[in-house]
Structure formats: C-alpha cells, structure tokens
N, C-alpha and C positions, 0 to 999 in steps of 0.2 A: 562601509567605512568612509568612503568619500561622497556618498550620495547626499548627505546633509550639506556638506561644504559647497556642492555645486547646485543645490536646490533641486535634486532629482528625486523622483518617487520610487525608483528601483534601480538596480544595476542594469545598464543598457546592453551590455555585451556578454551576457551569460552564454556558456557553451552548450547548455542543455537545449536540444532541438525543441523549438517552440513554434507551432504553426501559426499562432497569433502574431508572431513577429516576422513572418515570412515577408521578405522584400521581393516584390515581383519585378525583377529585371526583365528585359526583353526575352532572355533565354528561359528564365524560370516561368514566365507567363506562357511561353510556347510549350514548355514541358508539361505544364498543367493542362493546357489544351489537348495535347497528345494523350495524356493519361486519361483525361475525362472522356475523350472520344473513344479510346479503347474500352473503357468500362461501360459507357452508355451503349456502345454497339455490341457488347457482349463478346468481344474478341478474346481468343484463348490466351495468347502469350503477349506480354508487354515488357519491354526492356528499357531500363533507365541506367545510364552509366555516367561517370564523372570522376574527377580527381578527389582525393581524400579531402574532406572538409568543404566541399563545394556546395553542400546544402541538400543532398539527395534525401536524407532521412527527414529533414524538416518539410521538404516538398511532399513526401509520402504521407507524413502525419497530417498535413494540411488537407490533402484530398480524402484521406480516410475519415477525417473529422466530418467532412461534408456528406459522406455516404454511409456513415455508421448505422443509420436507421433503415437503410435499404438492403444491406448485404451482411452476411455472416463473414467475418474476417479472421483469418489466422495470420499472425505476424511471426516470422522466424528471424532471429538475429544471430543465433549460435549456429554457424554453418560448418564448423570443424567437427562434423559428426559422420557416422556411417549412414548408409542408406536406411537401415532398419531404425536407427535412432532418429533420423529425420522424419520418418513416418510417425513414430511415437510422439515427436514434438508437434507435428501437425495435428494429431488426434488431441493432444493436450490443449492446444490453442483453440480447437473447435469444441472443447469440453466433452470429448468422447472418451469413454473408458477404454484403455488399451488392453490387449490380450497378452501381456508380458512381452516376450521377445518373438512371438509368432508373427512374423511379418505378413504372411499370407492372410491370417485372420485379421490383422490390423488393417490391411488394405480392404478387406471385405467390409469391415465396420465403417471405414471411411466412405466406401462406395454407397453403402446403405444410408449413411447420413446425408450424402449429397442427393441421393434419390428422394429421400424424405423432404429435404428442403426444396427441391425442384417441384415436388407435388404441392408444396405449400406456397409456391410462387416466390420463393426466397432464393436469391442468387448467392453464391459462395466465392470468396476471393482468398487466395493464398499470396502473401507478400513475403518474399525472401530477400532480406537485406544482406549486404556483404556476401553476395552470391559468388564472388570470385574465389571464395575459399571452399566451395563445394568440391568434393572429390569427384573423380570421373564416375564412380559408381552412383554417387548421390545425384549427380547431374542427369544420369540416365534414368534414375528413379523419377526425377522431376518430369522428364520427357514422357515417361509412362503415365504419369498422373494426368497429362493432357489428353490421354486416350479416353478418360472417363467422360462420356458425353451421351446425349440422346441422339436421335437421328438428325436433329436440326441445330443443336447448339452444345457448347461445352458445359459440363456440370460444374467445372471448377476453372475460374479465371486465375491466371498466375502472373504476378509482377516480379520480375527478376531485377534487382538493383545491385550495383556494385561498382568497383573501381575499373579503370581502363583495362586491367588484365582480364576482366570478364569477357570483353570483346575478343581478346586474343584467344581465350579458351574456346569460345563459341566458334572460332574459325577452324578448330581441329576437325578433321574429316569425320570422326566418329559421332560428331554432334550435328551433322548437317540436317538430320531429320528434325532436330529440335529447332534449329535456326529457321528452317522452312516454315515453322509454325508461329514465328514471331511476327505479329501483324503490325505492331507499333514499336518504334525504337527511337530514343532520343539521348543525345550525349551532351551533358552540361560542361561548359568550359568556364574559365575564370572571368570575373567581372572586368570591364574596361575602366579607365580612370573615372569617367563620368558616373558610371554605375557604382563604383566604390564610394564616391562622394555621396551619392544618393542613398546607398546602403547605410553608411554611418549616420547621416542625418535622419534617416528613417528610424534607426534604433534609438537615437538620442530623443527624438520626438516622442516615441512610445514611453520613454522614461521621464518625460516632463520638460525636456529642452526644446520647446516648440519653435523657438527662434533660431535654432541651430547655431548657437554662439560659442559652444564649448570647445570646438576645434576650429582654428583659423585655416585659411585656404592652403597655406604651405604645409600645415600639419596633415591635412586631408590627403594631399598629394604624396607626402612622405609615407603615410600608412599604405597607400596603394603600391608605391615602389617596393616597399619591404615585404608586404603581405602578398604581392603578386596577384591581387584580385581574388584571393581565396577567402571566402567568408569566415571560416574558422580562424585563420591566421589574422584576419582583420579584427575579429573579436578579441583574440589574445593580445594583440598589440595595442588596440584602443583601450582595453580595460587597464592594462599596465600603464599606459600613458596618463590616464585619468588618476591613477594611484600616485604616480610620480609627481604630477602637477599638484595634487593635494598635499603631498609631503613637502613640496617646495612652496606651499601657500600661494599658488598661482590661481588666477580666476579662469584660465582657459589653457588648452593644450596648444603649444606651438611646435614648429619643426624641431627645435632644440630638445624638447622633452621626448619626442618620438625617437630621435637619433640616440638619445641617452639610453632609452629602453633597449634599443637594438644592440648597443654596445655592451650592455650589462646582462642581457638575457641570451647568452651564447648558445643555450640549448635549443633555441628556436631559430636563431640567425647566425649559425657558425660562419666564421670568416669575415663578418661585418666589422 
C-alpha cells in the first residue's frame, strides 16, 4: 500500500520469519556460532532461549537453510501435545508412517529410521520450537530420545528453543538428567539502541531504501524506546509508522509519526 509512495520494492517489516532478512547483531551472530558449533560437532542437545519476538525462529530458519542438504530435519512447532502425540509429530516430520497410537511401535520405527540414516552417513536433527509449552511427560520423552545413540555419537541431535520460561522449567529437579546433556546453550536478549538503528536500516535496505532515508534519527530512537529492542515489536511499530506517514503524505517517518502510532495502537503499547 505504501511501498510505491516510498519507492520500496517490498514491505520491509513483515512479521513472517525470513532467514534472508536476518540482522546479525552481535548477539545473533554469537547465537549462530554456538548453533553451528553444536551441529558441526554432533553434540546431542542444543538450547536457544529468548523473549517473545526476539528472533529465535528466524535464527533457526537461517541455520536450517544452510544445512538442509546435510541433515534430515524434523521441525515441531505445536508443543501443546501429549508425549504420544509428540512422537507421532516427529514421525510425520521425518515422513515415517506412524503405527496409530502405539507409542512403543512408533518409537521403534523412529529408531529404525535413525539407524538407517546413520548407515547412509546422514545425520538427523529434531528442532522443537516453543519448547516452554512441553508438558512434563513430553519433556521426559525428549530426554529419552537423546538416549538413541551408537557407541560413539547421538543418532538424533535436538535443538530446544523457547521463551525464558523454558530455562525455569529445565531447572526443575526431575529434568536434571536432561540439563546435563545440554552441550550448547545461548540466551538472546533485546537489541541495544545502536543495534535497533542498524536493524531498521538493514530491513529498509533490503526493501530498496539503500540510503536509509525513510526514518530520521529521532524516529529511529523513538522506535527503540517504545519497542524495547524487540525485533517483532520494532517491525510492528515501523510498519505502522510507514503507513501513517503515507496517509499524511509525508516523505519520511519522524518522531511525531512514531508517537502518534503509539498513542493510537493501545493494544501494543497500553498506557502510553
């Protein structure tokens, strides 16, 4: 709607996770390094945590895109399931036919699949996003899956990604065996002001604003203040600001536009 007005080739602040648009802040670069290390070294458990909207899924999609030819990957996003349903979802993602609700048989089929892939020299990876929603029973099932191994290495590498509550869950005594198997862990926090400015300019450049002229400096700082350095909130606020500026026939976003969005979009910024 506003792209033509501002000379953009696409909407710069889409909420859909897009690995091509990944902004490698110092933290995101470090997280990528940790994830790559864990995968290359064939470590069993890898943990990635961070606030809602911090960019965990985009980060995961980026690294999965780079390894898709090297590994068989199962991605699980629906974590409000029983342990039996979780196993069936994993089978489905690996394109293995499930044996109905027979969990023992389903586990046997998964194990056979992993053995076959190992014999072919192919590694397997299970990614569980929103892992903070896993029930105690399902979390225990995940731990048991880490037992599937040869004498020298895990048959199934597992990445657990989730919100900060996941770290709290993993601190519970009954999960200490699982925690002991986590070889790599990284926690993402909010972008600082300089990184927020870099993030916005990066997204604008990808959409055609190579001179970074559509947000003035005060607008950039205002976005950081109200979005608290959370990429998803930055996207929501910046997209709305471009729309408001377009509606007012402005050629760029200034602080006044950002503050207007915040005042009128109370569902995102209550009390502002």
